[in-house]
N, C-alpha and C positions, 0 to 999 in steps of 0.2 A: 504493500500500500504506500509506503514511503517513497519507493521508486516511482510509482505512478504519479504521485504528487509532484515530485521533482521534474518529471517529464512534462507534465502539464505547464508548470511554471516556465520551463525552458521554451516550450512551444509558444507561449504568450509573448515572451521576450523577443523571439525570432520574428513573429508576425508583426509586432509593433515596430521593430527596426526596419523591416521591409516596407511596412505601410508608410512610415515617415519618409523613406527614400523615394517611394513612388509618388508622394503627394507634395513634395517640396520643390520650389523653384531651384534651390541650391542646397547642396549638402553643407555649405559653410554657414555657421551660425554668426550672425552679425553682432558685433559688440554694441550694447546700448550707448546712445549719445551721452557723452560726459557733460553733465550740467548740474548746477545746484538747484534743486527743486524747492519751492516754497514750503514752509512748515504747515500752513493752514490754507484750506481750499473751500470753495463753495460751488455747488451746482446752481445754474441760473437758466431761466427761460428768457428768450429775446423778445420781450413785449414790444411790439411795433408802435403801440400808442404812446410810448414814452417820447418826449421831445429830447433834443440833444442836451438841453439844460438839465432835464430830469435824469438822463443817463449819467452825466458827469457828476451830478450831486449824489446819485446812488453809488457810483464807483468810489467816490471820495469817502463816503460813509463806510463802505465795506473795507477799504484800505485802512482807515483810521481804527477800525474795530479789530485789526490784526489778521485779516484775510489777505493773502498775497497772490493766490491763484484762483482763476475763474474757469469753470467748465461750462461753456455756453452751448446750449442745445442747438444743433443744426437741424432745421426742419426741411432742408432741401428745396427751398423756394427762391426768394429774392436774395441773390448773392450780394448785390450792392448795398442793400439795407443791412444785411448781416455784417458785411465788412465795415460799414460805418460804426456799428456798435462795438465791434472787436477793436478797432483802432482807438476809439475813445477810452476803452478800458486800458489799453497799452499806454496811452498818454497820461493816465492817472497812476502809472506805476504798477499795474497788475499784469501778471502772466495770464495770457488768454489762450485757452485750448478749445478746440472744436470738440464738442460732446456729440457723438453720433451713434444712434442705434445701428447695429450691424446685421445680424441674422434675422432680426425682426424689424424690417425697414418701414417704420411708421409712415403711413400716408403715401407710399409709393404705389399707387394704383396702376401706373403704367407697367410696372414689373409683372403684376398679376395678369394683365391683359396680353403682354408681349411674350412672357415666359412662364406660363402656368406650370410647366414641368420642373421649374426651379424650386418649387415649394415642397416642404416635408410631407411625408405620408406616415400615418400612424399604424399600429400593429393590426388594426382592423382593415387596412388597405384604403383608408379615407384620407384625402388631401386636406391639409389645414386651410386651404382656400375655401373649401365647401363646408368643412366641419372644424372651425377654429376651436381649440380647447379653451374653456373658461369664458373668454371675452372675444368679441368680434374682431379685434385688432391683432389677435394672436395668429399671425400668418407668417411662417418662418421659412427662410431660405435654407436649402440643404447645400453645404459646402462641397459635397461630393458630386453634385450635378455639374456637367460640363458648362463652363462659362461663368459660374457663380463666383468662384474665387477671383478670377480675372476681373470681373466687374467690381467686386468689393475693393480689391487692391488698387485698381485704377482710380476709383472714386476717392479713396482716402489719400492716395498719392497726390492727386491734383489739388486737394485741399491743403495738404502739407506743404506744397510749393509756394503758397501765398505768404507774402511777408507779414501779413497781419495775423498769421497763425503761429503760435509759439509751440504748439504740440497737438497731438490727436488723442482724444479720450474715447475709448471703446466702451459701449454699453450694449446690453442685450446680445452679447456674443456667447451664445450657449444654445442649448436645446430648450423647448418648452418645458415647464415644470412637470416632470413625471409625477412628482408628489409636491403638493403645496405646503408651505410652512403651516404648522399646526394652528397658529393664530388666525389664518385666513380661511382654512377649510370650512368652518361654520358659515361663512358668508355665501358659499356655494352649495350649502347643504351636503357636504361631502365628508366621508370618513375614509381617508386614503391610508389604509393599513398595509397595502401592498401596491405594486405597479399595475394599474388597470390599462388595458390595451388602447383605449381611446386617448390616453395621455402619453403613451409610449411611442417615441419617434427615434430615428427615421427608418422606415422600411421601404424606401423608394427603390426603383430598379437598380440605380447605381450603387446604393449602399449594400444591397443584397448581393449584387454582382461582385463588388470589390471584396466583401467579406468572404464570400464563397471561394473566390480565387485564392485568398490567403489561407483559408482554413479547411476548405472542402465542405463547409456547412452553410446551408441557406438559413440566415437568421429568422426568416419568416416561418421556418419549420421547427424552431426551437420550442420545446415543451415548457421550459422555464428560463426565458431570456434574461430575467432580472439577476439570475445567479450563474449566468454563463460568463466567466471571467474574460474570455477573449472578446466577446461581443461588447461587454461593458467597456473594456479598454479601447476597443476600436472607436467608440464614440468619444471617449475622452480625447483620443489622439486626433480625431477629425477636427475638433475645435482648437486644440493646441497647435496643429499644423497651420490652420487658418490664421490664428493670432500671430504666429511667428513669421509667416509670410508677409502679413501686413506690417509687422514691426520692422522686418528687414527693409521693406520698400520705404517706409516713412523715415527710418534711420538714415537711409541713403540721401534723403533730402535734408539731413541735418536737424530733424525735429524729434522730439521725445514722444513716447507712447505710454499712456496710462490706461487703466481700465477700472470700471465699476464691476465688482464681482460679488457673489454671494458670501455670507459672513465668515465661514470657516472652511478650511480645505475639505473636511469631510461632508459638511452640509452641502457645499457647492457640488461635489461629485454625486452625492446621493439624490439631490433634488433636481439638478439641471445639467448633469454630465460635464461639469466645468472644473477642470484640473489646473487651476491657475498657478499653482506652485511651480509648474514647469513652463511658464510662459516667459519668453525673452523680451520683457518690457521693462520700462524704467520705474514704474511704481504701480501698486494696486490700491484701490479704495474699496475695501469690503464694506458692504452695507450692513452695519451693526444695528439693524432696526429691531430692537429687542422685543417689542410687543408682537411682532409677527411670529415670534417663537415662544410666546407666553413666558417671557423672561423679565426679571427686574432690571433696573438700570445698571446695576453692578455687573451684570452678565457681559457688558461691553469689555470689561477687563479680561475675562476668561476667553472670550471669542478672539480678541486682539492677540492675546498671548499664543493661542493655538496657531494663528496664521504666521506670526513672527517666528515662532519656533520652527515651523515647517519651511519657511523661506530661508532660514539659516543665514541671514545677512546678505543674500545676493540681490534682494529687491526691497526697497523701502515700502512700508505699509502705512497708509493714512486711514484711520478709522472713520467710516461714514456714520454720521449721527442724524437721526430724524428729528428736526428741530421742534416740530409740533408736538412731539411726545416728551420733550424735555420741560418739566414743570418750572415754574418761577423759582429762581434761586439754585437750580440744578445744573447750570452750565459748568460751573466749577467742578462738580462731581463727575459729570459725564466726560469732560476733557481729562480729568485726573485718572479716571478708570482707563481711558485709552492710552495715556502716557505710561501709566503703571504697567500696562500690558505690553509695553515695548513699542508702541506706535511712534512714527516719526512726526506725527501731527494729526490733525483731524480734517474732515471734509463734511460740510454742512448741506443737508437736503431740507429745504431749498432756500436760497437767499431771498428770493422774491416774497416769501411767505413769513419772514421773520418780523416780529413786532418791534416797535421802538424800544420797549423794555428789554427784549432779548438782545438787541444790538448793544445797548448800554451794558448789560451784564457781560456779554461776550468781550467787550472792550476791556472791562476790568480784569477778566480772567486772563486774556492774552497779555496784558501788561505785566501780570505777575509772572 
């Protein structure tokens, strides 16, 4: 039995090595761009109703409160308006990164019309275009479909070339939640005590073909796919390969790559097939949204420490904090939990929704 176990582990290692080789543009790993990243960040929405005066006032307030980096959501519409906002942030001394959804391209209806074959298929054989899990916007691109990686890499490379972009921030770069966080399941009247087929992705023709070529097994015929180590690792590596190819391309433009990820290495792998410990990027911002996991505020320290330990010093970690869940007077506690867990700083979700009182409190905390 011991011999069989060792043989299975060796097989998994071999298939992952071969899979990485087949799906990378280059065998050479690119060294992340050397730069000093800010200590504190905030995600922001680019509200177009703001005047130039309002934007400059907002950016000054943010900077004075101790935030040095902004992750500005890219909606893929008016480039000139977006550039105007980004340049104003830079002029106020802020580092401005493009925050972009990747495998869940929000609002890109043209992709669905032009390339319906690019979207993920669940274990029941249903496309997420016709049967999106949980919410109507859950329509996910499959990186194994021909043309998808090239499209994503090209899109992000073009943005990275702009002088008003200091870096690229990846979001929704994963699979759909095969299991929702415990705190969210009641909202959908769900009890997900195992992986249900309607939430289990991707079983498209390309994923099945590639996995069968590597292992001789069609994943669509697995009796217990959740516990097939090779199939689980195949999907981890699918996302990791995509991230690293994007990172290589963006780094060649001299820009940094950061990413919003699920809160701990184990939760990220279990819930969304996201193995971010092995990503060749410049920083991670795990979303330590404690109430999603039915956890108290102090859980932020535990979750942060788990990520920092697994990263083992090769990538900085900035703890993502959900500001509307931080009660009055608790900013100091939340940030202290993150720093005590080993975080390089924090990232706030979301700057546009913070109250004046929260900004004042944050300013006091960051000064300390």
